[in-house]
Backbone bond lengths (Angstrom), bond angles and torsions (degrees), N, CA, C in turn:
res aa  C-N    CA-C-N  psi(-1)  N-CA   C-N-CA  omega(-1)  CA-C   N-CA-C  phi
1 M - - - 1.576 - - 1.520 105.49 -
2 E 1.413 112.79 137.50 1.264 120.94 -174.00 1.573 112.71 -74.09
3 N 1.413 118.87 137.71 1.517 119.30 -175.09 1.597 105.38 -88.47
4 L 1.427 107.75 104.92 1.448 114.04 178.34 1.512 112.99 -90.67
5 P 1.388 112.17 154.01 1.555 111.20 177.38 1.456 113.46 -60.30
6 H 1.363 115.64 145.72 1.379 126.91 -178.34 1.563 116.07 -71.44
7 Y 1.238 113.67 -20.60 1.556 120.25 -177.72 1.486 106.30 -167.39
8 Q 1.350 111.30 169.57 1.365 123.71 178.86 1.575 108.95 -105.11
9 I 1.327 118.63 143.44 1.447 121.90 -179.51 1.554 114.30 -129.77
10 V 1.262 115.84 134.58 1.425 117.79 175.92 1.541 106.89 -126.69
11 S 1.302 116.15 137.99 1.544 114.62 -173.61 1.597 107.24 -133.49
12 C 1.262 110.49 159.35 1.368 121.22 165.68 1.509 110.94 -67.80
13 S 1.315 120.13 138.88 1.495 122.87 174.40 1.484 109.02 -124.32
14 G 1.442 113.02 30.58 1.498 114.95 -174.61 1.519 117.64 -59.55
15 A 1.273 124.04 176.85 1.325 125.28 -176.71 1.457 123.69 -81.28
16 S 1.437 115.14 -1.95 1.410 118.03 -177.02 1.550 104.75 -98.80
17 N 1.429 112.85 177.23 1.333 115.41 -175.91 1.520 115.43 -69.85
18 T 1.387 116.37 -21.54 1.370 121.54 177.39 1.601 107.92 -68.93
19 G 1.271 119.54 -39.68 1.368 125.11 174.37 1.425 114.75 -62.11
20 K 1.246 120.08 -41.43 1.386 125.37 169.38 1.449 122.77 -55.75
21 F 1.466 108.15 -39.25 1.464 112.63 173.96 1.513 109.10 -69.96
22 A 1.325 120.84 -39.24 1.387 124.45 -177.27 1.579 111.22 -59.55
23 D 1.350 116.74 -47.31 1.377 125.78 177.22 1.497 113.78 -66.55
24 E 1.220 117.58 -46.29 1.526 117.52 178.55 1.565 113.95 -63.63
25 V 1.344 116.25 -37.72 1.495 122.95 178.67 1.561 102.69 -64.42
26 A 1.320 122.75 -53.20 1.351 119.19 178.62 1.471 119.97 -55.02
27 R 1.373 113.66 -38.85 1.541 118.86 174.38 1.529 109.22 -64.72
28 M 1.280 115.72 -41.64 1.541 118.60 179.42 1.521 112.85 -57.04
29 L 1.317 110.72 -46.53 1.509 118.10 179.37 1.566 111.75 -66.06
30 S 1.303 116.67 -35.77 1.388 119.98 -179.21 1.545 109.86 -71.44
31 A 1.363 113.31 -42.61 1.580 112.55 175.47 1.319 120.25 -68.20
32 S 1.362 114.91 -24.40 1.518 117.28 175.00 1.568 114.73 -75.96
33 G 1.418 109.41 -14.76 1.483 110.78 178.37 1.555 111.16 99.14
34 D 1.356 115.22 -9.52 1.447 117.06 -177.44 1.570 114.47 -73.41
35 A 1.315 116.56 -24.31 1.485 120.79 -170.42 1.465 105.05 -140.64
36 S 1.278 110.27 153.84 1.500 119.02 168.14 1.556 107.42 -112.74
37 M 1.346 114.09 127.19 1.525 117.44 -178.87 1.436 111.68 -77.60
38 I 1.441 113.26 143.88 1.491 129.16 168.37 1.459 105.34 -100.00
39 C 1.345 116.41 135.48 1.449 122.81 173.98 1.558 109.30 -84.47
40 L 1.343 106.35 108.82 1.622 120.35 -175.18 1.665 102.86 -57.67
41 A 1.382 115.34 -48.40 1.383 116.89 -178.78 1.452 120.81 -53.82
42 K 1.387 112.31 -36.70 1.512 120.04 173.00 1.348 112.72 -67.91
43 V 1.405 122.13 -32.93 1.478 121.29 176.75 1.372 104.78 -71.26
44 A 1.283 127.33 -45.35 1.388 132.51 -178.32 1.585 114.55 -50.84
45 I 1.311 118.70 -39.25 1.327 124.58 172.57 1.484 117.39 -84.02
46 G 1.216 115.17 0.44 1.485 123.45 -179.42 1.553 122.38 72.28
47 D 1.442 109.14 25.60 1.417 117.87 -177.72 1.528 110.51 -55.54
48 Q 1.274 114.11 98.58 1.512 121.23 -175.80 1.523 115.91 -59.89
49 P 1.317 124.14 -38.92 1.423 121.98 176.58 1.418 113.41 -61.72
50 L 1.314 117.60 -34.98 1.607 117.57 -179.52 1.616 106.94 -82.62
51 I 1.277 115.87 -31.23 1.503 117.71 175.33 1.458 113.01 -64.80
52 Q 1.335 118.35 -44.95 1.351 123.66 -178.69 1.593 109.88 -70.20
53 K 1.327 117.74 -34.09 1.458 118.02 173.81 1.527 113.84 -64.11
54 V 1.368 112.72 -44.54 1.419 120.20 174.59 1.565 112.55 -53.40
55 K 1.262 118.17 -47.09 1.447 125.30 -174.03 1.576 104.74 -71.77
56 A 1.301 120.41 -32.66 1.448 121.44 -171.18 1.515 114.29 -82.65
57 Q 1.389 112.45 -19.15 1.397 115.32 178.38 1.523 111.33 -78.00
58 N 1.333 108.98 136.93 1.549 113.37 -177.06 1.441 111.14 -90.40
59 S 1.323 119.96 60.91 1.549 121.36 179.55 1.467 110.61 -139.64
60 K 1.338 114.30 162.69 1.442 119.14 -179.56 1.516 110.12 -66.73
61 I 1.275 119.42 147.96 1.390 128.15 173.61 1.557 110.93 -110.64
62 V 1.297 119.56 117.14 1.349 125.97 171.03 1.521 114.72 -99.51
63 V 1.395 118.92 126.04 1.348 123.51 -176.49 1.467 107.67 -120.51
64 L 1.400 110.37 120.71 1.392 123.32 -172.31 1.570 110.45 -111.50
65 D 1.266 114.72 100.11 1.540 121.18 173.45 1.417 113.05 -88.84
66 G 1.434 113.45 153.91 1.414 117.67 179.98 1.560 113.40 -93.16
67 C 1.296 118.97 -23.49 1.275 121.34 -179.57 1.715 112.62 -150.78
68 P 1.251 118.87 165.94 1.434 122.02 -174.38 1.594 112.37 -57.59
69 I 1.270 118.72 -9.96 1.545 113.92 174.50 1.448 109.66 -61.35
70 N 1.377 113.69 -35.57 1.487 118.91 179.85 1.608 113.24 59.93
71 C 1.465 113.08 54.99 1.366 110.90 173.28 1.537 118.49 -63.92
72 A 1.299 116.91 -43.71 1.491 114.64 179.04 1.380 119.68 -56.37
73 E 1.503 115.77 -40.42 1.349 123.68 176.91 1.518 110.35 -60.62
74 K 1.359 118.84 -45.69 1.443 126.37 -174.92 1.610 108.22 -66.92
75 L 1.222 115.34 -42.09 1.457 119.26 178.84 1.445 113.74 -65.25
76 L 1.300 123.55 -41.33 1.427 125.81 171.10 1.421 116.23 -66.24
77 G 1.442 113.29 -40.04 1.524 115.54 170.43 1.536 119.93 -57.16
78 R 1.390 111.83 -38.27 1.439 116.11 172.08 1.450 116.48 -57.09
79 E 1.338 121.55 -23.63 1.420 129.61 -179.25 1.500 110.57 -95.11
80 G 1.286 117.07 2.93 1.518 121.60 -173.47 1.402 116.72 77.27
81 I 1.400 123.27 21.37 1.389 124.11 177.69 1.505 106.36 -106.50
82 S 1.319 110.41 104.59 1.552 115.28 -172.93 1.516 107.85 -126.72
83 D 1.274 125.71 -14.52 1.290 123.48 179.56 1.665 108.63 -86.15
84 I 1.322 109.57 91.00 1.478 114.72 -172.21 1.559 108.90 -139.64
85 I 1.232 115.51 171.13 1.434 124.66 163.10 1.463 111.24 -109.43
86 H 1.294 112.40 112.12 1.426 120.24 -171.24 1.558 115.00 -104.52
87 I 1.340 116.00 128.14 1.447 124.54 -175.72 1.424 108.16 -132.46
88 N 1.392 114.12 144.51 1.473 120.28 177.05 1.417 112.39 -121.68
89 T 1.304 124.66 135.75 1.521 125.65 -172.82 1.439 110.52 -66.38
90 T 1.433 117.07 -22.51 1.467 121.14 -173.34 1.560 103.86 -78.07
91 D 1.270 125.07 -10.66 1.385 128.88 174.37 1.555 113.85 -72.98
92 F 1.364 113.81 -10.85 1.503 120.03 -179.24 1.547 110.70 -110.89
93 D 1.384 113.24 35.85 1.471 118.88 172.95 1.630 111.89 67.40
94 I 1.320 113.98 22.98 1.526 121.01 179.94 1.480 100.15 -96.33
95 V 1.342 113.42 131.82 1.445 123.64 -173.78 1.520 103.26 -111.01
96 K 1.324 115.96 121.24 1.528 120.24 -179.50 1.449 108.98 -63.24
97 G 1.316 109.25 127.52 1.543 115.68 177.41 1.450 113.23 85.29
98 K 1.376 122.56 0.90 1.421 125.18 -179.82 1.387 119.69 -134.65
99 T 1.373 120.10 -41.25 1.546 123.49 -178.40 1.488 107.78 -74.81
100 P 1.395 118.77 119.13 1.420 124.37 176.84 1.500 105.68 -68.98
101 F 1.367 114.48 147.81 1.513 121.55 -177.93 1.691 98.21 -70.87
102 S 1.398 105.88 142.19 1.551 118.59 174.36 1.481 110.10 -146.09
103 N 1.284 116.59 142.82 1.371 120.56 -174.84 1.622 108.72 -70.17
104 E 1.329 115.84 -30.37 1.452 124.38 174.34 1.483 112.09 -53.52
105 K 1.417 114.58 -52.17 1.492 120.28 -179.16 1.550 109.91 -69.89
106 A 1.246 117.91 -38.86 1.354 117.38 177.67 1.517 115.69 -63.85
107 N 1.363 115.52 -41.46 1.415 120.84 171.99 1.596 116.11 -60.05
108 E 1.454 113.71 -29.49 1.443 113.94 175.42 1.475 112.38 -69.30
109 I 1.362 115.08 -35.79 1.525 121.26 176.30 1.503 107.10 -68.54
110 V 1.217 124.86 -40.76 1.462 129.60 -179.51 1.518 106.05 -59.63
111 E 1.315 123.25 -52.81 1.421 127.42 -176.68 1.475 110.07 -65.17
112 H 1.497 122.08 -34.12 1.335 116.43 175.30 1.503 117.23 -70.46
113 I 1.345 116.47 -31.82 1.407 123.05 -178.60 1.609 104.81 -69.93
114 K 1.336 117.34 -42.68 1.452 117.17 177.05 1.426 113.38 -55.29
115 K 1.324 115.32 -42.15 1.645 118.32 -178.87 1.384 105.31 -62.11
116 I 1.331 121.38 -56.24 1.580 117.79 -165.66 1.420 114.78 -83.81
117 A 1.396 121.98 -8.98 1.442 120.96 -175.84 1.469 113.03 -101.31
118 H 1.444 116.66 -6.79 1.467 116.85 177.21 1.451 111.47 -94.80
């Protein structure tokens, strides 16, 4: 039997350090096979084939935003996708514009998501 991802993940990929954390964490979870990434840019432009695929899959959706503006959560909400697990990188003592990216901090977020999404 094929080992399918346990959940879908969509993340901020913003220009700030907090967006970099969100994007890198999502990519780490995707690379490990735990998650399947959703392209936030395609959601933002209203790509209906992707949006319908996301809605049709019977799996959890983890939304990882980089800051309290919560762009990813809002974009999915506009498309009627609100049954999500929402996480913000700033909840992990990452300060926008100040905390440099580190694998250690990214791994902390990865482990948190693995715990709550399974």
